[in-house]
C-alpha positions in Angstrom: 22.4 -14.0 16.2 20.1 -14.6 13.2 17.8 -17.6 13.6 18.7 -21.1 13.6 18.2 -22.6 10.3 17.7 -26.5 10.6 18.0 -28.9 7.6 17.1 -32.0 9.3 15.1 -32.2 12.9 15.3 -35.2 15.5 12.6 -36.2 18.2 13.6 -38.6 20.3 10.5 -40.4 21.9 6.8 -41.1 20.6 4.6 -41.5 23.9 2.5 -38.6 24.8 4.0 -35.2 23.6 6.8 -36.3 21.2 4.2 -36.9 17.9 2.9 -33.1 18.9 6.2 -31.4 19.0 6.6 -33.7 15.6 3.6 -32.7 13.7 4.3 -29.0 14.8 7.9 -29.5 13.3 6.6 -31.0 10.0 3.6 -28.3 9.4 6.2 -25.9 9.3 9.0 -27.6 7.3 7.1 -30.1 5.0 7.3 -27.6 2.0 10.6 -26.6 2.9 11.6 -30.4 2.7 13.6 -30.3 6.1 12.5 -34.0 7.0 11.5 -35.0 10.5 12.8 -38.3 12.2 11.0 -39.6 15.4 12.7 -42.3 17.2 11.5 -44.6 20.1 13.1 -48.1 21.0 9.8 -49.4 21.0 7.8 -49.8 17.7 4.0 -49.9 19.4 5.0 -46.7 20.5 6.0 -45.5 17.3 2.6 -46.8 15.5 0.9 -45.0 18.4 2.3 -42.2 17.8 2.0 -42.5 14.1 -1.4 -42.9 14.4 -1.7 -39.9 17.0 -0.8 -37.6 14.6 -2.7 -38.6 11.3 -5.7 -38.7 13.5 -5.2 -35.1 14.7 -4.3 -34.2 10.6 -7.1 -36.0 9.8 -9.0 -33.6 12.3 -7.5 -30.3 10.9 -8.8 -31.2 7.4 -12.1 -31.5 8.8 -12.2 -27.9 10.3 -10.7 -26.7 7.4 -7.2 -26.0 9.2 -5.4 -28.4 6.5 -6.0 -29.5 2.8 -5.6 -33.4 2.0 -2.7 -32.7 0.1 -0.9 -31.1 3.0 -1.9 -33.9 5.4 -0.2 -36.4 3.0 3.1 -33.9 2.5 3.3 -33.8 6.2 3.1 -37.5 6.6 5.6 -38.2 4.0 7.6 -35.5 5.4 7.8 -37.2 9.1 10.3 -40.8 9.7 9.2 -43.6 12.4 12.1 -45.7 13.6 13.9 -47.2 16.4 17.2 -46.5 14.6 19.0 -43.8 16.0 21.2 -43.9 13.3 18.2 -42.3 11.2 19.4 -39.0 13.2 22.5 -38.8 11.1 22.5 -35.6 9.8 20.4 -33.8 12.0 21.3 -30.7 13.3 18.6 -30.1 15.5 17.4 -32.9 18.1 14.6 -32.4 20.8 14.4 -35.5 23.2 10.8 -35.9 24.2 11.2 -38.8 26.9 10.0 -39.8 29.9 10.9 -37.2 33.0 13.3 -40.0 33.9 17.0 -38.3 34.1 18.8 -42.1 33.3 16.7 -42.2 30.2 17.3 -38.4 28.9 21.1 -39.2 29.8 21.5 -42.6 27.5 19.1 -40.8 25.1 21.8 -38.5 24.2 24.8 -40.4 24.9 23.5 -42.4 22.1 22.2 -39.1 20.2 25.7 -37.6 20.4 27.0 -40.5 18.8 25.0 -40.3 15.7 24.9 -36.2 15.0 27.6 -33.8 13.9 29.5 -31.2 16.2 27.0 -28.7 14.8 23.9 -29.8 16.5 22.0 -28.3 19.0 20.3 -31.4 21.4 17.7 -30.0 23.4 15.7 -31.7 26.1 12.1 -31.4 26.9 12.3 -31.5 30.3 9.6 -29.8 32.4 11.6 -29.8 35.3 15.4 -31.2 35.5 17.8 -28.7 35.1 19.7 -28.5 31.9 23.3 -29.1 33.5 21.4 -32.4 35.0 20.4 -33.4 32.2 23.4 -32.8 29.8 26.1 -33.7 32.4 27.8 -36.5 30.6 27.2 -34.6 27.1 30.9 -33.8 25.5 29.6 -30.5 24.0 27.2 -28.9 26.3 27.6 -25.5 24.5 25.3 -26.7 22.4 22.5 -28.1 24.7 19.5 -26.7 26.6 15.8 -27.5 27.4 13.1 -26.5 25.5 10.1 -27.0 27.4 6.8 -27.3 25.5 3.3 -27.3 26.8 0.2 -29.1 26.2 -0.9 -29.5 23.6 2.7 -28.9 22.0 1.5 -28.7 18.2 -1.3 -25.8 19.1 0.1 -24.3 22.5 2.3 -21.2 21.3 4.4 -21.1 24.4 8.0 -22.9 24.9 10.3 -22.1 27.4 14.0 -22.0 26.5 16.3 -22.5 29.1 20.1 -22.3 28.6 22.9 -24.2 31.0 25.4 -22.5 32.5 27.8 -24.0 29.7 25.4 -23.2 26.6 27.1 -20.6 24.3 24.8 -17.9 24.4 24.7 -17.1 20.6 23.5 -20.5 20.4 20.6 -19.8 22.5 19.7 -16.5 21.1 19.7 -18.5 17.7 16.9 -21.1 19.3 15.0 -18.3 20.4 14.7 -16.9 17.0 14.1 -20.1 15.5 11.0 -20.2 17.8 9.6 -16.9 17.0 10.3 -17.5 13.3 8.1 -20.7 13.3 5.1 -19.3 14.8 6.3 -20.1 18.7 6.2 -17.7 21.6 9.6 -18.3 23.3 10.5 -17.2 26.7 14.4 -17.3 27.9 14.2 -18.6 31.6 17.0 -19.4 33.9 17.9 -22.7 35.0 16.1 -24.0 38.4 14.6 -27.1 38.7 10.9 -26.6 36.9 11.7 -23.3 35.3 9.3 -20.4 35.5 5.6 -22.0 34.2 5.5 -25.3 36.0 5.7 -24.4 39.7 2.6 -21.8 39.1 0.8 -24.4 36.9 1.5 -27.2 39.6 2.0 -25.0 42.6 -1.8 -23.8 41.6 -2.7 -27.6 41.4 -1.5 -27.8 45.1 -3.5 -24.6 46.0 -6.6 -26.3 45.2 -6.0 -29.7 46.4 -4.9 -28.4 50.0 -8.5 -26.3 49.7 -10.5 -30.1 48.8 -8.6 -31.7 51.5 -9.7 -28.8 54.1 -13.0 -29.8 53.4 -13.3 -25.8 51.7 -15.0 -27.6 48.7 -15.2 -30.3 46.4 -12.9 -31.2 43.5 -16.0 -29.9 40.8 -16.1 -26.8 43.0 -13.0 -26.0 43.4 -12.2 -26.2 39.8 -15.2 -24.3 39.1 -14.1 -21.3 41.0 -10.9 -21.4 39.9 -12.0 -21.0 36.4 -13.8 -17.7 37.7 -11.5 -16.0 39.9 -8.3 -17.2 37.7 -10.1 -16.7 34.5 -8.8 -20.4 33.8 -9.6 -22.3 30.5 -10.2 -25.2 32.6 -9.8 -26.0 36.0 -6.6 -27.5 37.8 -8.2 -30.8 38.7 -9.5 -31.1 34.8 -6.1 -30.0 33.6 -4.6 -33.1 35.2 -7.0 -35.2 33.8 -6.2 -34.2 30.3 -2.4 -33.8 30.7 -2.4 -37.1 32.6 0.0 -35.0 34.7 -0.8 -36.6 38.2 2.5 -38.9 38.6 4.8 -36.2 37.3 3.1 -33.3 39.3 3.4 -35.7 42.3 7.4 -35.7 42.1 7.8 -32.6 40.9 5.7 -30.9 43.9 8.0 -33.1 46.0 10.9 -31.8 45.0 9.9 -28.1 44.9 9.8 -28.4 48.6 13.7 -28.2 49.1 14.3 -26.3 45.7 11.9 -23.5 46.0 10.4 -23.4 49.4 9.0 -25.7 52.0 5.5 -25.0 51.3 5.1 -27.5 48.5 5.1 -31.0 48.7 2.7 -33.7 47.9 -0.6 -33.7 49.0 -2.5 -36.7 50.3 -5.0 -37.0 47.6 -3.1 -36.5 44.9 -0.4 -39.2 46.2 -3.9 -41.4 46.8 -4.7 -40.8 43.3 -1.7 -41.7 41.7 -1.3 -45.3 43.5 -5.2 -45.8 42.4 -4.1 -44.5 39.0 -8.0 -43.1 39.1 -8.8 -39.6 37.5 -10.4 -36.3 39.0 -14.1 -36.8 39.3 -14.7 -33.2 37.4 -17.5 -31.9 36.3 -19.4 -33.4 32.9 -20.4 -31.4 29.9 -23.1 -29.4 30.8 -23.0 -30.0 34.4 -23.9 -27.0 36.5 -21.7 -26.9 39.4 -23.3 -24.9 42.4 -21.3 -23.1 45.7 -22.4 -20.9 48.6 -21.2 -16.9 48.6 -18.5 -17.7 51.4 -17.1 -20.5 49.6 -16.6 -18.4 46.3 -15.1 -15.6 48.7 -13.1 -17.8 50.6 -11.8 -20.2 48.4 -11.3 -17.3 45.9 -9.2 -15.5 48.1 -7.0 -18.1 48.8 -6.3 -19.1 45.0 -5.6 -15.3 44.3 -3.2 -15.0 47.0 -1.2 -18.4 46.1 -1.2 -17.2 42.4 0.4 -14.1 43.5 2.8 -15.1 45.9 4.1 -17.9 43.3 4.6 -15.4 40.6 5.9 -13.0 42.5 8.8 -15.6 44.3 9.7 -16.6 40.4 10.3 -13.4 39.8 12.1 -12.4 43.2 14.5 -16.0 42.0 15.9 -14.0 39.3 15.3 -16.4 36.4 12.4 -14.5 34.5 11.0 -10.8 34.5 7.6 -9.5 34.3 7.3 -8.7 30.9 8.1 -13.0 30.3 6.1 -14.3 32.9 3.0 -11.8 32.0 3.3 -13.5 28.8 4.4 -16.9 29.2 1.8 -18.0 32.2 -1.2 -16.0 30.2 -0.4 -18.2 26.9 0.9 -21.4 28.7 -1.5 -21.8 31.2 -4.6 -19.8 29.4 -5.3 -17.9 32.6 -5.6 -14.2 33.6 -2.2 -13.0 33.3 -0.6 -12.0 36.6 0.6 -8.4 36.9 -2.2 -7.1 35.1 -4.2 -9.0 37.6 -2.5 -7.6 40.3 -2.5 -3.8 38.8 -6.2 -4.2 38.7 -6.7 -5.1 42.1 -4.0 -2.7 43.4 -0.9 -4.2 44.0 -1.2 -3.7 48.2 -4.1 -5.6 48.1 -2.2 -8.2 46.5 0.1 -8.4 49.1 -2.2 -8.6 51.5 -3.6 -11.3 49.7 -0.4 -13.4 49.5 0.5 -12.6 53.3 -3.1 -13.7 54.0 -2.8 -17.0 52.4 0.9 -17.3 53.8 -0.6 -16.9 57.5 -2.6 -20.1 57.1 0.2 -22.0 54.7 3.2 -22.7 56.9 6.5 -22.6 54.3 4.9 -20.1 51.9 6.7 -17.4 51.0 6.0 -13.4 50.9 7.9 -13.0 48.2 10.5 -9.3 48.7 9.7 -8.4 45.4 6.3 -7.9 45.8 6.7 -6.3 49.4 8.7 -3.5 47.5 6.6 -2.9 44.6 3.3 -2.3 46.9 5.5 -0.4 49.1 6.4 1.8 45.7 2.9 2.8 45.4 3.2 2.1 41.8 1.4 -0.5 39.5 3.6 -3.2 37.8 5.4 -1.6 34.9 4.3 -4.6 32.3 6.8 -3.9 29.3 4.7 -4.7 26.0 7.6 -2.8 23.8 11.3 -4.4 24.6 14.7 -3.1 23.4 17.7 -5.0 22.8 20.9 -3.1 21.6 22.8 -4.9 19.0 25.8 -3.2 17.4 25.1 0.1 18.9 21.7 -0.1 17.6 18.4 -0.1 19.7 16.0 -2.6 18.3 12.5 -2.2 19.9 9.8 -4.7 18.9 6.5 -4.7 20.2 5.5 -8.1 21.9 1.7 -8.7 22.0 1.2 -11.9 20.0 -2.6 -12.4 21.0 -3.3 -9.8 19.0 -0.7 -9.6 16.5 1.2 -6.9 18.1 -1.5 -4.5 17.8 -0.7 -0.8 19.2 -2.5 0.5 22.3 -2.0 3.3 24.2 0.4 1.7 26.3 2.5 1.2 23.4 2.4 4.1 22.2 3.3 5.6 25.6 6.1 2.8 25.9 7.2 3.8 22.6 7.4 7.4 23.5 9.6 6.4 27.0 12.1 4.1 24.6 12.5 6.8 22.2 13.3 9.5 24.6 16.1 7.1 26.2 17.6 6.8 22.7 17.5 10.0 22.3 19.3 10.9 25.4 22.1 8.0 24.8 25.0 9.3 23.3 26.1 5.5 22.7 23.4 4.4 20.3 23.4 5.6 16.9 19.5 5.0 16.1 16.7 2.8 16.5 15.0 -0.3 14.2 11.2 -0.5 14.9 10.0 -4.2 14.3 7.1 -6.8 15.7 7.4 -9.8 17.5 7.1 -13.1 15.5 6.9 -13.6 12.1 3.2 -13.2 10.8 2.5 -8.9 11.6 4.5 -6.6 12.4 1.5 -4.6 13.5 -2.2 -5.7 13.1 -2.9 -2.1 13.2 -4.9 0.0 16.2 -6.8 -2.4 19.2 -10.0 -1.8 17.7 -11.8 -1.9 21.4 -10.1 1.1 22.2 -11.5 2.8 18.9 -15.1 1.4 19.7 -14.7 3.4 23.3 -14.5 6.5 21.7 -17.6 8.5 22.3 -17.3 12.1 20.7 -15.9 13.6 17.5 -13.6 15.6 19.7 -12.2 12.7 21.9 -11.6 10.9 18.4 -9.4 13.9 17.0 -7.6 14.1 20.3 -6.8 10.4 19.9 -5.8 11.0 16.2 -3.7 13.7 17.8 -2.1 12.0 20.3 -1.1 9.0 18.1 -0.1 11.1 15.4 2.4 12.7 18.2 4.6 9.6 18.3 4.8 9.3 14.7 5.8 12.8 14.5 8.5 12.1 17.0 9.8 9.5 15.1 9.8 11.4 11.9 11.5 14.3 13.6 13.6 11.9 15.5 17.5 13.5 15.1 19.0 9.6 14.7 17.9 7.3 12.0 15.0 5.1 12.3 14.3 2.0 10.3 11.3 0.0 10.2 12.2 -3.9 9.7 8.4 -5.1 8.9 9.0 -8.9 10.1 5.3 -9.8 8.8 2.2 -7.5 7.7 1.6 -4.3 8.8 -2.3 -3.0 8.8 -3.7 0.2 9.9 -1.8 1.9 12.3 0.7 -0.3 12.2 1.6 0.6 8.3 0.8 4.5 9.9 3.8 3.8 12.4 6.0 2.3 9.5 6.0 4.8 7.2 6.8 7.7 9.9 10.6 6.0 9.8 13.2 7.2 8.0 13.4 4.3 6.2 11.7 0.6 5.6 12.9 -3.2 5.0 10.6 -6.2 4.6 10.9 -10.1 4.9 11.5 -11.4 1.3 8.7 -12.6 -0.2 5.3 -11.6 1.7 2.2 -11.7 -0.3 0.7 -9.1 2.0 2.9 -6.6 3.5 0.6 -3.8 4.1 -2.6 -2.5 4.1 -5.0 0.6 4.9 -8.2 -1.6 5.8 -9.7 1.5 7.7 -12.8 1.6 5.2 -13.7 -1.9 6.1 -14.7 -0.1 10.0 -16.4 2.8 8.5 -13.5 5.0 9.1 -10.3 6.7 7.6 -6.8 6.5 9.1 -6.0 8.8 11.7 -2.4 8.2 12.4 -0.8 9.6 9.3 -2.4 7.2 6.4 -4.0 9.5 4.0 -0.9 12.1 4.1 2.2 10.0 4.3 1.1 7.0 1.8 0.6 9.7 -0.9 3.5 11.3 0.2 5.8 7.9 -0.2 4.2 6.3 -3.0 2.5 9.2 -4.9 -1.0 9.6 -5.1 -2.1 7.5 -8.0 -0.6 4.5 -6.5 -2.0 5.7 -2.9 -5.8 6.6 -3.2 -7.1 3.0 -4.4 -5.2 1.5 -1.4 -6.4 4.0 0.7 -10.4 4.1 -0.7 -10.5 0.6 -0.7 -8.5 -1.3 2.0 -6.7 -3.7 -0.6 -3.3 -4.9 0.6 -0.1 -5.0 -1.2 2.8 -7.3 -1.3 6.5 -6.6 -0.4 7.3 -6.8 -4.2 4.8 -3.9 -5.0 6.3 -1.9 -1.8 9.6 -2.6 -3.1 8.7 -0.9 -6.5 6.4 1.9 -5.3 9.7 3.1 -3.1 7.8 2.0 -0.1 10.5 0.1 1.3 14.3 0.1 0.5 14.9 -3.6 -0.1 13.2 -7.4 0.4 15.6 -9.5 2.6 15.7 -12.8 4.6 16.5 -11.1 7.9 14.9 -7.6 7.8 16.1 -7.0 11.6 19.7 -7.6 10.6 19.4 -5.6 7.6 17.6 -2.7 9.4 20.8 -2.4 12.0 23.0 -2.3 8.9 21.0 0.4 7.7 20.9 2.6 10.4 24.8 2.1 11.2 25.5 3.0 7.4 23.1 6.4 8.2 24.6 7.1 11.5 28.3 6.7 9.6 27.3 9.1 6.9 27.6 6.1 4.2 24.1 6.2 3.5 21.4 9.1 3.3 18.1 8.1 4.0 15.4 10.2 2.1 13.2 12.7 4.2 9.6 12.6 3.2 8.0 15.6 1.6 6.6 18.3 3.8 5.9 20.9 0.8 1.8 20.9 -0.6 1.7 18.4 -3.5 -0.2 18.6 -6.9 -2.9 17.2 -6.7 -6.1 16.2 -9.4 -9.5 18.2 -9.3 -11.0 14.9 -7.9 -10.5 10.9 -7.8 -12.2 8.5 -10.3 -15.3 7.0 -9.2 -14.5 3.2 -8.4 -16.6 0.5 -7.6 -16.8 0.6 -3.6 -18.2 -2.9 -3.2 -20.1 -3.2 0.1 -18.0 -0.2 1.6 -19.6 2.9 2.8 -19.7 6.1 0.2 -20.0 8.3 3.3 -16.5 7.3 4.6 -15.5 7.1 1.3 -16.0 10.7 0.6 -14.6 11.7 4.0 -11.4 9.6 2.6 -11.3 11.8 -0.7 -11.5 14.7 1.2 -8.3 13.6 3.2 -6.4 12.4 0.5 -6.7 15.3 -2.0 -7.6 18.3 0.8 -4.4 16.8 2.9 -2.1 16.7 0.2 -3.1 20.3 -0.9 -1.3 21.0 2.7 2.1 21.2 3.9 2.5 17.4 5.8 1.6 18.9 9.6 -1.1 20.7 8.4 -2.6 17.7 6.3 -2.5 15.4 9.6 -4.1 18.3 11.3 -6.8 17.8 8.8 -6.9 13.9 8.6 -7.4 14.1 12.6 -10.1 16.1 12.2 -11.9 14.1 9.6 -11.3 11.0 11.6 -13.0 12.7 14.4 -15.9 13.1 12.2 -16.6 9.7 11.3 -18.0 9.1 14.8 -20.6 11.8 13.3 -21.6 9.3 10.8 -24.1 6.1 11.7 -21.1 3.9 9.2 -18.7 3.8 11.8 -20.8 2.5 14.6 -22.1 -0.1 12.5 -18.4 -1.4 11.4 -16.9 -1.3 14.6 -20.1 -3.2 16.1 -19.9 -5.6 13.4 -15.9 -6.4 13.7 -16.4 -6.8 17.3 -19.0 -8.9 16.9 -18.7 -11.0 13.5 -14.5 -10.7 13.5 -12.7 -9.1 10.6 -13.5 -11.1 7.9 -17.5 -10.4 7.9 -18.3 -7.9 5.5 -20.3 -4.8 7.8 -23.5 -3.6 6.0 -23.4 0.2 5.8 -26.2 2.9 5.4 -23.8 5.4 3.7 -24.7 7.8 6.5 
């Protein structure tokens, strides 16, 4: 299903979150001239929403996120009105009103009278099931919940919750739409509260009961929760920032019958809602102290509650390990739960849940956690996802936090998927792509490279990753790379091992081999495959300088077959054609190439002359060999990078200062 492509967007509700949703849509769509209309029955709410959006955009100008003319365009692209008639022609409407069922149903009654039959109608409810919200809507096939998280214009996570009557293809299209515009959507089954809020609100309940029991003060529990769970802000601070006390009080009450009887509204929350008072949390720069015993006891309760809540959701069947791991870490800014359980040991995680349940009546010890602990294995946390389309396995590398960077775990999972496809006679071939619209793969995980301590370990690392690329290259079924965004370093090396490549149209930066900026050379085949695919004359400047190239240039050189609007769909077609024998995919040259005696001297700017010497050797000496021998030669030279001072300088600079800072190399 292709991404949903709206022509006009409506946002109903200009209260706390509606203006932020409108801001995000206008940021994405103002240049494409897709208008955004914000509706509210109260003019003062519209005025406040417009002012809120303008202030946030101006802060963006001050921080350098936006240019002033962009702000003007975004504001002009957004209409604020009390007239529902302004939604005429809108084909995507998000309701962002208060969490009141009657209000939501009245809104959709009004919306359905105005919009066309092809419009998608979504509610930004935080709790209510879509079947309940859209009960009175005539065309329920085009309805769903799309749950945003605070702050909606910056938090990448959205839960897409189809109802029982939602058209599955439409839900798929909406998922791809949000991925294409830079969000991280996860699909969740319909249950009160969905997948993420029971964790957020459940952890607040855990914290509140710790305070009520006298285990610690609000400030202490807030601080310990940050330390133990890796939270960006503590649970009480989060309630203050989101204004979430009233909604959480209702949610916790309903969870008691919808999820498990442990839930309920704690007295201190009910009192805070009645009084309308915020929580007394630590001020800026304030130091909060606690005893070692408090930290141990409170920390144990928080961990037991966290692991229990997450695995209860998994047990319910509304989500899966991969989506919960990504969704909770992204939406709530806290340690990813299954990685945290694996680090502690799954049996130890189970013990912490059992200990918490023993002192908290009604708290479940989920069966899925008990079974995983009994297996003696850690949680398998997928970061390479497989979805079969038209008999083709589409493998998506999904690590949005690091722009889909390669790691040893990614390579392990890729290998497992490829071997599974090899054994599956019903699958024609593979499409390899990345999650999102920004990056196919941003490169290798620099932390892994920086951890290499000897030339021998570096060579072994290169050879192990080359083995995955070699397996793809030699795969008996067609493998096509769909560049959904840019590919740097190891990402492009992975793409070049595929039998063919297509790219999203118009990408100004499609690929680069930026390894010289780190004081290293490519180690996964870049110095060998790029010259064979586009020629030595075109390849050597890119390999020596790390300069990027556009999709248009890649097409001109023959690195990609074509540019297209939907590279995954096109890649699936190409795999089908190749499998049917109606298209032949050119094989990479394996024989030695004709090579010049040397490469020209160039202005290396800040780059290391020592690294350049090794890049030149890899290109010239490797191209004169058969491909398999050239790859091994590259791996040895990659290992030799550890003998240089400049690799240490480049890695240290990247880790401390980021990718844009230029390292000061010493050419040794």
